[in-house]
C-alpha positions as CSV (number, residue, x, y, z in Angstrom):
1,M,-26.8,-29.2,-8.3
2,R,-23.6,-28.7,-10.5
3,D,-22.1,-26.0,-12.5
4,L,-22.5,-26.1,-16.3
5,D,-19.0,-27.7,-16.6
6,G,-19.9,-30.4,-14.4
7,F,-18.4,-29.5,-11.2
8,G,-20.3,-29.9,-8.2
9,P,-20.7,-30.2,-4.2
10,E,-19.0,-33.3,-3.8
11,D,-15.6,-32.0,-6.1
12,L,-15.0,-29.4,-3.2
13,R,-13.4,-32.6,-1.4
14,D,-10.7,-32.6,-3.8
15,F,-9.6,-29.6,-2.7
16,V,-10.7,-29.4,1.3
17,D,-12.1,-31.6,3.9
18,V,-16.0,-30.8,4.2
19,S,-18.2,-32.8,6.0
20,R,-21.7,-33.8,4.6
21,E,-23.3,-31.4,7.3
22,T,-21.3,-29.0,5.4
23,L,-22.1,-29.7,1.9
24,E,-25.7,-29.4,3.1
25,R,-25.5,-26.2,4.4
26,L,-23.4,-25.0,1.3
27,K,-26.5,-26.2,-0.9
28,I,-28.8,-24.1,1.0
29,I,-26.7,-21.1,0.4
30,V,-26.9,-21.9,-3.3
31,S,-30.6,-22.5,-3.5
32,E,-30.8,-18.9,-1.6
33,L,-29.0,-17.4,-4.2
34,D,-30.8,-19.1,-7.0
35,E,-34.0,-17.5,-5.5
36,W,-32.8,-14.4,-4.9
37,R,-30.8,-13.5,-8.0
38,R,-34.1,-13.9,-9.7
39,K,-35.6,-10.7,-8.2
40,T,-32.3,-8.8,-7.1
41,N,-29.0,-7.9,-9.1
42,L,-27.1,-10.6,-7.0
43,I,-25.2,-12.6,-9.7
44,G,-25.8,-12.8,-13.3
45,P,-27.0,-16.4,-15.0
46,S,-23.2,-16.8,-16.4
47,E,-21.8,-16.5,-12.9
48,F,-24.4,-18.8,-11.3
49,G,-23.7,-21.6,-14.1
50,R,-20.1,-21.4,-12.4
51,V,-21.1,-20.9,-9.0
52,W,-19.4,-23.8,-7.2
53,R,-16.1,-23.5,-8.7
54,R,-16.0,-19.8,-9.1
55,H,-17.5,-18.4,-6.1
56,I,-17.6,-21.5,-3.3
57,L,-14.3,-23.3,-4.1
58,D,-12.9,-19.7,-4.3
59,S,-14.2,-19.0,-1.2
60,I,-13.5,-22.3,0.8
61,Q,-10.0,-22.1,0.2
62,L,-9.8,-19.2,2.7
63,L,-10.8,-21.8,5.5
64,P,-7.4,-22.8,6.5
65,H,-6.3,-19.2,7.1
66,I,-9.0,-17.7,9.2
67,P,-9.1,-18.3,12.9
68,A,-11.2,-21.3,13.8
69,S,-12.6,-19.7,16.8
70,G,-13.3,-15.9,17.3
71,H,-14.5,-13.1,15.1
72,T,-14.1,-13.0,11.4
73,I,-15.6,-9.7,9.7
74,D,-16.4,-9.6,6.1
75,L,-16.4,-6.3,4.2
76,G,-18.7,-5.7,1.1
77,S,-20.4,-8.9,1.4
78,G,-22.6,-8.6,-1.5
79,S,-24.0,-12.1,-2.4
80,G,-22.0,-13.6,0.3
81,F,-19.0,-14.7,-0.9
82,P,-16.7,-15.5,0.8
83,A,-18.3,-15.0,4.5
84,L,-21.5,-17.2,3.9
85,V,-19.1,-20.2,2.7
86,L,-16.8,-19.8,5.6
87,A,-19.8,-19.6,8.1
88,A,-21.2,-22.7,6.9
89,C,-17.9,-24.6,7.4
90,A,-17.4,-23.2,10.8
91,T,-17.2,-26.2,13.3
92,D,-16.2,-24.3,16.5
93,P,-18.9,-23.1,18.7
94,D,-17.1,-19.9,19.4
95,A,-16.9,-18.8,15.5
96,Q,-18.6,-15.9,14.8
97,F,-18.9,-13.9,11.4
98,S,-20.2,-10.4,10.5
99,L,-21.3,-9.5,7.0
100,V,-20.9,-6.0,6.3
101,E,-23.4,-4.6,3.3
102,S,-24.7,-1.3,2.3
103,V,-27.5,-2.4,-0.1
104,G,-30.7,-3.0,1.6
105,K,-32.0,-5.8,-0.7
106,K,-28.5,-7.8,-0.7
107,C,-28.6,-7.6,3.4
108,A,-32.4,-8.9,2.8
109,F,-30.7,-11.9,0.7
110,L,-27.8,-12.6,3.3
111,R,-30.1,-12.2,6.3
112,S,-32.6,-15.2,4.7
113,A,-29.5,-17.4,3.7
114,I,-28.0,-16.8,7.0
115,A,-31.5,-17.8,8.5
116,A,-32.2,-20.9,6.2
117,A,-28.5,-22.5,6.6
118,N,-28.4,-21.6,10.7
119,L,-25.3,-20.2,10.2
120,P,-23.0,-18.3,13.0
121,A,-23.5,-15.0,11.3
122,T,-25.1,-11.5,11.4
123,V,-25.4,-8.8,9.0
124,I,-24.4,-5.1,9.6
125,Q,-26.3,-2.9,7.3
126,G,-24.3,0.2,6.5
127,R,-21.2,1.7,4.3
128,V,-17.7,0.2,5.8
129,E,-16.3,3.7,6.3
130,S,-19.5,4.6,8.4
131,I,-20.2,1.8,10.5
132,N,-18.9,1.4,14.3
133,P,-15.9,-1.0,14.2
134,V,-16.6,-4.2,16.0
135,Q,-13.9,-6.1,17.3
136,A,-12.8,-8.7,15.4
137,H,-10.0,-11.4,14.9
138,C,-9.5,-11.5,11.0
139,V,-10.8,-9.3,8.1
140,T,-12.3,-11.0,4.8
141,A,-13.3,-8.9,1.5
142,R,-13.5,-10.5,-1.8
143,A,-14.0,-8.2,-5.1
144,F,-14.8,-5.1,-2.8
145,A,-11.7,-2.9,-3.7
146,P,-8.6,-2.6,-4.9
147,L,-5.9,-3.4,-2.1
148,P,-4.5,0.3,-1.1
149,K,-8.2,1.5,-0.6
150,L,-9.3,-1.8,1.2
151,I,-6.3,-1.5,3.5
152,E,-7.8,2.2,4.4
153,Y,-11.4,0.6,4.6
154,A,-9.9,-2.1,7.1
155,A,-7.3,0.1,9.1
156,P,-9.6,0.2,12.1
157,W,-9.6,-3.4,12.4
158,F,-5.9,-3.8,11.5
159,E,-5.1,-1.0,13.9
160,S,-6.6,-3.1,16.6
161,G,-4.7,-6.1,15.5
162,A,-6.7,-8.2,13.4
163,Y,-5.3,-9.6,10.1
164,G,-6.3,-9.9,6.5
165,V,-7.1,-12.7,4.4
166,I,-7.9,-11.3,0.9
167,P,-8.4,-13.3,-2.0
168,K,-7.2,-11.3,-5.4
169,G,-7.1,-11.9,-9.1
170,R,-4.5,-12.0,-11.3
171,R,-3.7,-8.3,-10.9
172,W,-2.7,-9.0,-7.2
173,E,1.3,-8.2,-7.8
174,E,0.3,-5.1,-9.2
175,E,-2.1,-4.2,-6.4
176,L,0.2,-5.2,-3.6
177,T,2.9,-2.9,-5.2
178,D,0.6,-0.1,-5.0
179,A,-0.2,-0.8,-1.6
180,L,3.4,-0.8,-0.4
181,E,3.6,2.5,-1.3
182,S,1.2,3.8,1.1
183,W,1.0,1.1,3.8
184,R,3.7,-0.9,5.6
185,F,2.6,-4.4,6.6
186,A,3.7,-8.3,6.8
187,Y,2.1,-10.3,3.9
188,E,2.2,-13.8,2.5
189,A,0.9,-14.6,-0.8
190,I,-0.8,-18.1,-1.1
191,P,-1.4,-19.3,-5.0
192,S,-5.2,-19.5,-5.3
193,V,-6.7,-23.0,-6.6
194,S,-9.1,-21.6,-8.4
195,G,-7.7,-19.5,-11.0
196,D,-4.6,-17.3,-11.6
197,G,-4.7,-15.1,-8.4
198,A,-3.6,-15.3,-4.5
199,I,-4.7,-15.1,-1.1
200,L,-3.0,-12.4,0.7
201,K,-2.6,-12.9,4.3
202,I,-1.9,-9.2,5.8
203,S,-1.0,-8.5,9.4
204,E,1.2,-5.5,11.4
205,V,-0.4,-2.5,9.3
206,S,0.8,1.1,9.5
207,R,1.0,4.0,7.5
208,V,3.9,4.9,5.5
């Protein structure tokens, strides 16, 4: 179970400290993804061929920045990154994850993966802007929306005191500049270990 370039589960340990039990849960998630991608449009063959480096590693690097205990909500969960990965790494019994997704088939996959890997997570089916916001300590979202729009979607949680941990690609500085035209917030940009992007930690959000 490795990427086409040879990168696999054990290589994650070069970047983060993960237990064997966590690796087994991650393998279950990848197996579920492989099964479901053959019948739904979850992830293309080329992307699945680099799932460990491009998606698992990209997700797992968020782990030090989310609360070890408490509630993390992931917006637009899609194929489960980063939320399934972060839930697989959770060790605190009080850790809980909510995955918000509007597409029924993707929700079915997420629920199947959560059950198979026994993850501390639940799926909320619906559009982000339409659901009743549940209390959360942290908001994540990956490849969901440009930062200005993402902050707007996440505003109900930010206004309740949550903070954001948002992985962004190589255009993160441009998105950050755009967001600061409409929003005031404190931020920290942490270089990504899996590409040219950054992890943006966002807090104290208010409208300009």
